[in-house]
N, C-alpha and C positions, 0 to 999 in steps of 0.2 A: 512604325512599320508593323504591319500585321503578319504574324507568323502563319505559314500554311499549316493545315491540319496535320500533315505528315511530318513536319519539321520539329515538332515538340510534343510532349505528352500532355494529355488532358486528364485531370484528376477530378473524380466525381465522388461526393459523399452521399451514400444511400441510407435510408432510414431503417432502424429496427422498430419493433412495436406495431402500432396501429396501422401504419401505412406500408409495412414490410410486404405483406402479401400482394396488395394491389399494385405496388410499384414493380415487384418482381414480375407479375403478370403482364404489365404494360411493356416492360423492356423485352420480355420474351416474345410478345406479340409483334414487336417491331424488329425482331431478329438481332438483338444486341449480342446474343451468344454468351450471356453471363450465366452459365449453367450452375455455378456454385451459389448464385443468389436466388434462392427459392424461398417460399413461405416458411420452410422449416430449417433453412440453412443456419449454421452456427459459425460460419467463417467470418473473419474480419476483412480479409482482402480478396478481391475478385478481379479477374480480367475480362476482356471482351474478345470473343473470337472474330467478331466483325470488324472491330476497330483496334488494331494492335497497339496503337499509342494510347489507348484509354485504360486507365486503372481506376478501381473504385475501392472505397472502404466503407464498411457498415458501421454506423455510429448511432448513438442516442440522438433523437431529434433535436433536443435543446442544444446539443453541441454543434449540430450542422450549421445553423445560421451563424454562429460565432466563428467557426473555422473557415467557412466560405468568406465571411466578411474580412478576416485578417489575411486571406490569400493562401491558406493551407490547401484549399481546394478551388478549382475553377468553377465547378457546378455543384449543385446539391438539390436534394428533394426533401422537404420537411413540411410540417404543418404551418399554416398561416399564423397560428398563435405564437409560435416561437419567433417568426419573422417580425411580427408586430411588437413583441416584447423587446427584442433587440433594438428595433427602430425607435421605440419609445424612450429607451435609455440612451442610445447613441444615434441621434438623428443623422449624423454625418458618416455613419458606418458605410464601408465600401461594399454594401450588399445591394445588388440589383434584382428586383423582382421581375423575372421574365414573363411568367404567366402562372395563373392558377391552372391546375390540371383538372381533368373531368372526373375526379373522384374526391370524396371528402368524408370526414368522420366527425360527427358531433358539432358542438359549438361552444363558445366561451360565454358564460352567463355571470350576471351579478345575482346573488341569491342571499337569503337570510334564513334563519331557523324558523321552523313552524312553531317553535316554543318561545320565540322572542316577540317583541312589540313592533319591530320594523318589518311588517309583512306587506307593505306596499311601497312603491317608489315615492309617493307623496309623504309617507311617514319618514322616509330616509332623508329627503331633501328638506323637510320641515323640522327635523330634529335639531335641538340646540346643544345637545351633549356631544362629547367627543366620540366619534364612531370608529370602532376598531375593525379593520379589514385584514383578513388573512388570505394569502394567495401565493401560488407558485409564480404568478406574474406580477411582481411588486411594482414594476414601472407602469404597466397598463392600469393597475389598480390606483396608483397615484394620479395618473392622468385622468382616469374616470372620476375620481373624487373631486378633482379640480373642475372638470366639465360640469359636474352636478352641483357645483358651488356649495359643497358641504362646508359648514361653518368651521368645524374642527374634526380632524380625523387622524388616525394612526394606521399605518400599513405595516403588517407583520409578514416578512417573507418566510415561507415554509418550503420544505423539500417536497411535500406531497401530502395527501390525505387532508386537504384543507377542510373537507366536510366535517371533520371531527371537532373543529374548534368552536363553532357557534353552539349554543348561545353563551356558554360560560367564558370562553377565552377570546371570542370575537363576536361582533354583531353581524358582519357581512363576510361573504367570500366572493372572490372573483375566481371562477373555477371552470374547467373543461368538463363537459358531460355529453353523453350521447344524445340526450334529448331531455325534455322537461320531466318525463316520467322517471328518468334516471335520477334527477334531482330530488323529486318528491319521495322516491324510495329511500333516499338518504336523509330524510327528515328536513329537507330544505324547501324554501319557497322561491321559485324563479321570479325575479323582479324585472330583469332586463336581459335580452339576448344582445350581446355586444357584436358578435359576428359568427358566421359559420366558419368552420375550420376546414378549408380546402387544402389539399396537397399543393404545395407551391414549388415551382422550378425557379431556383435562384442562382445567381452568378456573382462572382467577384468582379467588381467594376474594372479593375486594371486588366484582369485576364480577358474580359470581354473586348476591351479595346486593342489588346495586343495579340490575341490568338484567334485564328480562324476556326471557329467551332461549328460552322454551318453544317458540316457532314453529320455531326453528332446531334445537333438540335433539330435538323429537318425532319427526321422520322417522328420526333415527339410532338410536332406541331399539330398532328391529328388529335392529340389529347389536350391541346390548349383550350382554355375557356376564356370568354370575354367577361367583362364586368367583374373584375376581381374584387373591388372594394364594395362591401355591402354595408349600408347604413345601419347603425344600431337601432333596434326596434324595441319599443316598450311592449312587454307582454301584458296580457290581461292581469289586472291586479288580483292578488290572492286574498282570501279572507282568513282572518285570524282563527286558528283553532285553539281551544283551551289546552293548556299544558296537561299532558297525561301524567299518571301517577308515577311512572318510571322517572321522568325528568324531575318532578318535584322531590322524589326520594333521593335521586342522584345528587341534586344540588344541596340538599339539606344535610348530607353526611359530613362528618368532621374532616376526614382526610381524603385528599384526591391523589390518586396514583396513576401515573402514565406507564403503560406496558407497551413493549415493542411489537410491531407487525413485521412481516418479511421473514427472513431466514433465522432471526433470533427468537421467533415466536415459539417454536417447538421446545427448545431447551428452557425457555422461560416457563412454559406450561409445566414441564417436568419438575423444575425447581419449586414452583408453587405447590405442586402436589406433594412433594417430599416434605415441605414445610407445613402442610396441613392448611393451606390458605386456598379456599375454594372461590373461583371466579367463574360462575356458570356462563357459558357462551364464548369463553376465550379460546378454548381448544377447538380443533377442527377448522373448517373453511368458512366459518361465519363471517359475514360482512359487517356485523354490528361494531360500532365504535364506542358506544357508551354502555358500560356494563356495571352491574352491582355485585360486589363480593358478598359472600354469606356473612361476613363480619358487618354488623349493622352500622359501623362507623366508617366504612371504606367504600369509596366510589372509584371506578376504574375507567380510563379512556385509553383507546389503542391508537397510537400515533407513530410517526417515524422516529427512530432513535436519534437521527441527526438533529431533530428539532428540540429534543427534550431539555438539554441544558439551558437554552434560552427561555423556554417556556417555564421551567422551574424557577429560573432567575426572575422572570416577570411576575411570579406569584400565581400563575394559572394552575400549577400543580404544587403539592407539598413535597412529593417524592416521585422518583421515576427510575425505571430500569433502562439504562443506556450503556454505551460502551465508553471505556476510559479514553479511547481515541477521540470520540466526539466531545467528551468533557474537556480534554486537553485542547482540542481545536477551539472550543468556546473560551477557555481561560486565556489562551494566548491573545485572543482579540479583546477580552474583557477581564483584565487581571484582578479587578476588584469585585467581580461578580459574586452575589450572595448565594453561591451554590457550593456544597461540600459533599465529598464522597463519604458514605457511611460504611459500605460493605463491598468487598471484592467478591463477586458471585461466582467466579471461576469458569463459567462457560463462555463461548464465543471468543476463544483466545486467538488473537492475530498479532502479527508484527507490522508496524508501519515502517516501511523501508524506502531507501533511495535505490533506484535501479537504473542501469544503463544498458544499451545494446551491447551484445557480446562482441561486436566488431570494434568497439572502442577500447584501446589498450589502457584501461584504467580499472583498478581493483579496490580503490578506497577513496574516501572524500579528499584526503590530502593529495592523492595522485590526481584527482579531478581538478583541484585548484591549480596544480602545476601544469597540467595538460592545457587548461584554458589560458593560462598565462603565456604558454609557448605558442598558442594558436593565434596570437595577436589580440587577445582580450575581447573576442567576440561574445555576444550576449548568449547566455544559456537559456534555452526554451524548456520550461518545466510544466508538466501536466500533472494535475492533482485534484482530488476531491477535498484534500486537506490543505487549502490555500494558506491558512495561517501557520500551520505546522511547517509546511514547506518553506514559507518565507522566513520563519525563525531559524530553521535548519541552515538555510543558505547564508543568512546574516551571521549566525554564530560561527560558521566555518569560513567566513571572509571570502565568499564567492562574489566577485566584484560586480559583474554585469549579468543580470538574469531577468526573465519575464515569466511569471507564474500564470498559467492558463487554467481556469477552473474547468473541471469535467464532471459529468454526472454518471459515472459508471463505465466499466470496460476501459479504464484509462490506459491499459497496456497496448490498446490498439493504436495509440497515437505515436508510439515509438517504432522506428526511428524517423519516420517521414515528417511528422508534425511537431515533434518535441524531442529533446535530447535526453532529458532526465525525467524519471517517473517517481513521484512520491505517492505510495499507495499501500493498502493493507494486503497481507497475504497470510494464509495459514501454513501451507507446506512449501510454497514457492514454485509448485509445479506449473501453474498458469504462466508465471514469468518465464520459466525455462522453455515452455512450449512456444512462447512468442519471441524467443531469441534474446532474452534479457537476463542480466545478472545483478545480484544485490551487491552494492558497494558499502552500505551501512544500514544497520538496524537503528532507526531513530527512536522508537519506543515500542514497548510491548503492552498489549491491551487485552482486557477481558471485560465481560459485562460487570456492571457495578450498580449499586443502589445509591442514588444521589438525593439530596434534600435541599430545600430552601432554608437558609439559616434563620430567617424570621419565623418560619414555622416551628423551628426547634426552640425558639425563644418563648413560644406559647406553651405553658405547662401542660395543658390538656392535650395538645397535639404532640408534644414531646413524649409523653407517656406512651401514646399509641404508636408513634413512629419507632421509638426505641424497642418496643415489644415486637413489632413486625420485623425490624432489622435483626433482632436476636434470633427469631425463628428462621429467617432466611440464611443467616450466617451458619446456623446449626444444620441446615439442609445442604450446604455446599459440599460437594463430593471431592 
């Protein structure tokens, strides 16, 4: 039986980021009355003046396809890249692609480094060595490697900044970019455009069959586009450029250090300055990823802190500045990982906590366990960027039935509608309070730290340099 539009609510997931402005403009043009969803809005939840039964939440794009698929939302708008990544990994996912919309942004490309030897598609498919591919889209990258019939390949999932990995830590990237010029400005050679990234209107399959959403969908049909699927097109083959002096120098240096981008960048810059370690180009708004320190033995690359433990463990870096939270997340998954913490750097202090809605009469993990037992043993829905830490916390506290849902930022937005429990980091707890949440346990305390690959420490020449750098950083900690 199909529910009438007025008999039940319709939940819509709306995008942050690249499609935020165009989506807000489209909804405004069709009179949805979502006044709080504008190009500059910072709200998580919005309603519709036109459709009283419609509620919306603003999420990261990569979360939208997942949560529409599992039924937390009836409809969603996100990029075709995240829809295809989900479908590549879970072909039977309950996600229905209703239509591409008439606005798009960029494309997903296969690219290599201008400094590598795989500067044409023929060179890639003809290579007999194991080809390393870094990507935010690991499932798409794996499928592409199979379609290209690569003899041997490895796919490395990364949180972002995939362009930073070739040529030292990866041969190829599957990456989103605005255009080919955007790729070349990052030192990459576009080898193949996989598809343009249209904004996609998607639906949960069960909701589509059960609810009458025609009143909501009808105004959007004016923005529907035909020909959603675009075939992959091979671009003109690029010509190899000789490696420049910067790359040769970077690769020749003894020690490779990974430094953080994002909100940890400023305190990292300040620490390096106090330690007397100069890394020209790291401060400010530079987009450069590969840098040379004034120390003639030290090369630097700027990547996401979340990726650092795995990259150090893989030997792509000797040392890195990351968070103890991400080191713990890595170690829970890989207990025997060859990564060790050298110095607590003191900045970036956060607590990783378990938090619940204020409306739930629970104030501790023990009370949560009893509360769940009394509620008939229903499954606990858990939202977290720290999926391994969350899983360990729940297991160690004997929470019987639970499901951990990975998120990519703003995890507090998922409670109480889409999740029951949040495992996330917080500095002051203010954001949690502002979203009606309360902390029931501090799982761990974290700050920035210097980590190292244990095999690098076994090399006497590297050990001397690493120990010296670690001593200077430890002396600069305030």
